[in-house]
C-alpha positions as a Markdown table, in Angstrom:
| # | Residue | x | y | z |
|---|---|---|---|---|
| 1 | Met | -43.1 | -7.3 | -0.6 |
| 2 | Pro | -41.8 | -3.7 | -1.2 |
| 3 | Arg | -38.2 | -3.5 | -2.2 |
| 4 | Leu | -35.8 | -0.8 | -1.0 |
| 5 | Leu | -32.7 | -0.2 | -3.1 |
| 6 | Val | -29.7 | 1.3 | -1.4 |
| 7 | Val | -27.3 | 2.9 | -3.9 |
| 8 | His | -24.1 | 3.9 | -2.2 |
| 9 | His | -20.5 | 4.9 | -2.6 |
| 10 | Thr | -18.6 | 3.7 | 0.5 |
| 11 | Pro | -14.9 | 4.4 | 0.2 |
| 12 | Ser | -14.1 | 4.9 | 3.9 |
| 13 | Pro | -14.4 | 3.2 | 7.2 |
| 14 | Ala | -16.8 | 5.9 | 8.4 |
| 15 | Leu | -19.1 | 5.3 | 5.5 |
| 16 | Gln | -18.9 | 1.6 | 5.9 |
| 17 | Ala | -20.2 | 2.1 | 9.5 |
| 18 | Val | -23.0 | 4.2 | 8.0 |
| 19 | Leu | -23.9 | 1.5 | 5.5 |
| 20 | Glu | -24.1 | -1.1 | 8.2 |
| 21 | Ala | -26.4 | 1.2 | 10.2 |
| 22 | Val | -28.6 | 1.5 | 7.1 |
| 23 | Arg | -28.9 | -2.3 | 7.0 |
| 24 | Glu | -29.8 | -2.3 | 10.7 |
| 25 | Gly | -32.4 | 0.4 | 10.2 |
| 26 | Val | -34.1 | -1.4 | 7.4 |
| 27 | Ala | -34.0 | -4.7 | 9.3 |
| 28 | Met | -36.2 | -3.0 | 12.0 |
| 29 | Val | -39.0 | -2.8 | 9.5 |
| 30 | Asp | -41.0 | -5.9 | 8.7 |
| 31 | Asp | -41.7 | -7.1 | 5.2 |
| 32 | Val | -39.3 | -4.9 | 3.3 |
| 33 | Glu | -36.8 | -6.5 | 0.9 |
| 34 | Leu | -33.4 | -4.8 | 0.9 |
| 35 | Thr | -31.1 | -4.7 | -2.1 |
| 36 | Val | -27.8 | -3.0 | -1.7 |
| 37 | Arg | -25.7 | -1.9 | -4.7 |
| 38 | Pro | -22.5 | 0.1 | -5.1 |
| 39 | Ala | -23.2 | 3.2 | -7.1 |
| 40 | Leu | -20.8 | 2.1 | -9.9 |
| 41 | Ser | -22.6 | -1.2 | -10.5 |
| 42 | Ala | -26.2 | -0.2 | -9.9 |
| 43 | Gly | -28.2 | 0.4 | -13.0 |
| 44 | Pro | -31.7 | 0.9 | -14.6 |
| 45 | Ala | -32.8 | -2.7 | -13.9 |
| 46 | Asp | -32.1 | -2.3 | -10.2 |
| 47 | Leu | -33.9 | 1.0 | -10.0 |
| 48 | Leu | -37.0 | -0.2 | -12.0 |
| 49 | Ala | -37.3 | -3.2 | -9.7 |
| 50 | Ala | -37.4 | -1.0 | -6.6 |
| 51 | Asp | -40.2 | 0.7 | -4.7 |
| 52 | Gly | -37.9 | 3.2 | -3.1 |
| 53 | Val | -34.2 | 4.1 | -3.0 |
| 54 | Leu | -31.8 | 5.3 | -0.4 |
| 55 | Leu | -28.8 | 7.2 | -1.8 |
| 56 | Gly | -25.5 | 7.4 | 0.1 |
| 57 | Thr | -22.4 | 9.3 | -0.8 |
| 58 | Pro | -19.4 | 11.2 | 0.5 |
| 59 | Ala | -19.2 | 14.9 | -0.2 |
| 60 | Asn | -16.2 | 15.4 | -2.4 |
| 61 | Ile | -15.0 | 18.9 | -3.0 |
| 62 | Gly | -18.6 | 20.3 | -2.5 |
| 63 | Tyr | -20.3 | 17.6 | -4.7 |
| 64 | Met | -21.6 | 14.1 | -4.6 |
| 65 | Ser | -19.1 | 11.4 | -5.4 |
| 66 | Gly | -18.4 | 10.7 | -9.0 |
| 67 | Ala | -19.7 | 7.2 | -8.5 |
| 68 | Leu | -23.2 | 8.4 | -7.4 |
| 69 | Lys | -23.1 | 10.9 | -10.4 |
| 70 | His | -22.3 | 7.9 | -12.6 |
| 71 | Phe | -25.4 | 6.1 | -11.3 |
| 72 | Phe | -27.6 | 9.1 | -12.0 |
| 73 | Asp | -26.1 | 9.4 | -15.5 |
| 74 | Thr | -26.7 | 5.7 | -16.1 |
| 75 | Val | -30.4 | 5.6 | -15.0 |
| 76 | Tyr | -31.6 | 9.1 | -15.9 |
| 77 | Tyr | -33.1 | 8.6 | -19.4 |
| 78 | Pro | -34.0 | 4.9 | -19.1 |
| 79 | Cys | -35.9 | 5.5 | -15.8 |
| 80 | Leu | -37.1 | 9.1 | -16.3 |
| 81 | Asp | -40.7 | 8.4 | -17.0 |
| 82 | Ala | -41.0 | 5.0 | -15.2 |
| 83 | Thr | -39.8 | 6.2 | -11.8 |
| 84 | Val | -41.9 | 9.4 | -11.4 |
| 85 | Gly | -42.9 | 9.6 | -7.7 |
| 86 | Leu | -40.3 | 7.0 | -6.6 |
| 87 | Lys | -39.8 | 7.4 | -2.9 |
| 88 | Tyr | -36.3 | 8.3 | -1.8 |
| 89 | Gly | -34.0 | 9.3 | 1.0 |
| 90 | Val | -30.3 | 10.4 | 1.1 |
| 91 | Tyr | -27.4 | 10.6 | 3.4 |
| 92 | Val | -24.1 | 12.5 | 2.7 |
| 93 | His | -20.9 | 12.3 | 4.8 |
| 94 | Gly | -18.3 | 15.1 | 4.6 |
| 95 | Asn | -15.5 | 16.2 | 6.7 |
| 96 | Asp | -16.9 | 19.7 | 7.1 |
| 97 | Asp | -19.6 | 20.5 | 4.5 |
| 98 | Thr | -22.2 | 18.5 | 2.6 |
| 99 | Ala | -24.4 | 21.4 | 1.3 |
| 100 | Gly | -23.1 | 21.2 | -2.3 |
| 101 | Ala | -23.6 | 17.5 | -2.5 |
| 102 | Leu | -27.1 | 17.7 | -1.1 |
| 103 | Thr | -28.0 | 20.5 | -3.5 |
| 104 | Ser | -26.8 | 18.6 | -6.5 |
| 105 | Ile | -28.7 | 15.4 | -5.5 |
| 106 | Ala | -31.9 | 17.5 | -4.9 |
| 107 | Lys | -31.6 | 19.0 | -8.4 |
| 108 | Ile | -31.3 | 15.6 | -10.0 |
| 109 | Thr | -34.0 | 13.8 | -8.0 |
| 110 | Gly | -36.2 | 16.9 | -8.7 |
| 111 | Ala | -35.7 | 16.5 | -12.4 |
| 112 | Leu | -36.5 | 12.8 | -12.1 |
| 113 | Arg | -39.6 | 13.8 | -10.2 |
| 114 | Trp | -38.9 | 11.5 | -7.2 |
| 115 | Lys | -40.6 | 12.0 | -3.9 |
| 116 | Gln | -38.4 | 12.7 | -0.9 |
| 117 | Val | -39.9 | 10.8 | 2.1 |
| 118 | Ala | -37.3 | 11.7 | 4.8 |
| 119 | Ala | -35.2 | 14.7 | 5.5 |
| 120 | Pro | -31.7 | 14.4 | 4.0 |
| 121 | Leu | -29.1 | 13.3 | 6.6 |
| 122 | Ser | -26.0 | 15.5 | 6.5 |
| 123 | Ile | -23.2 | 13.9 | 8.4 |
| 124 | Thr | -20.0 | 15.8 | 9.3 |
| 125 | Gly | -17.3 | 14.2 | 11.4 |
| 126 | Pro | -18.3 | 11.0 | 13.3 |
| 127 | Ala | -21.7 | 9.6 | 12.2 |
| 128 | Asp | -24.7 | 9.5 | 14.5 |
| 129 | Leu | -25.5 | 5.9 | 13.7 |
| 130 | Glu | -28.9 | 6.1 | 15.4 |
| 131 | Ala | -29.9 | 8.9 | 13.1 |
| 132 | Val | -28.8 | 6.7 | 10.2 |
| 133 | Arg | -30.9 | 3.8 | 11.4 |
| 134 | Glu | -33.9 | 6.2 | 11.8 |
| 135 | Leu | -33.4 | 7.5 | 8.2 |
| 136 | Ala | -33.3 | 4.0 | 6.8 |
| 137 | Ala | -36.3 | 2.8 | 8.8 |
| 138 | Thr | -38.3 | 5.9 | 7.7 |
| 139 | Val | -37.6 | 5.3 | 4.1 |
| 140 | Ala | -38.4 | 1.6 | 4.4 |
| 141 | Val | -41.7 | 2.3 | 6.3 |
| 142 | Ser | -42.8 | 4.7 | 3.5 |
| 143 | Leu | -42.8 | 1.9 | 0.9 |
């Protein structure tokens, strides 16, 4: 059974609602195992065991959270060659702008040579939870 790893930093009630919508979206897809890890505790073993990853972060001062950056720093070299072509999706929540966070994530996932399987979801203000469910389901179906 394919495994989807969700690596997230969820410091706010708004992002907690998004994470729950992610769980609901993946649950709509049969035969996908879901593993959810906070970005500060996810590591190379989690990533190497996954068939795809969904990344979630707030946009902090024009960048991804430090927690998600820590995840990338932790897995980059141990997983660089072993995860080429890994399928991924991403959601970013910000009060008014997510562009810098999305750009930085795209640069790192590009360097890792991962394959984006869903358009990035930029959330400003209240989240469209149906769009979140659709993103999660799309990534899960791609595995």
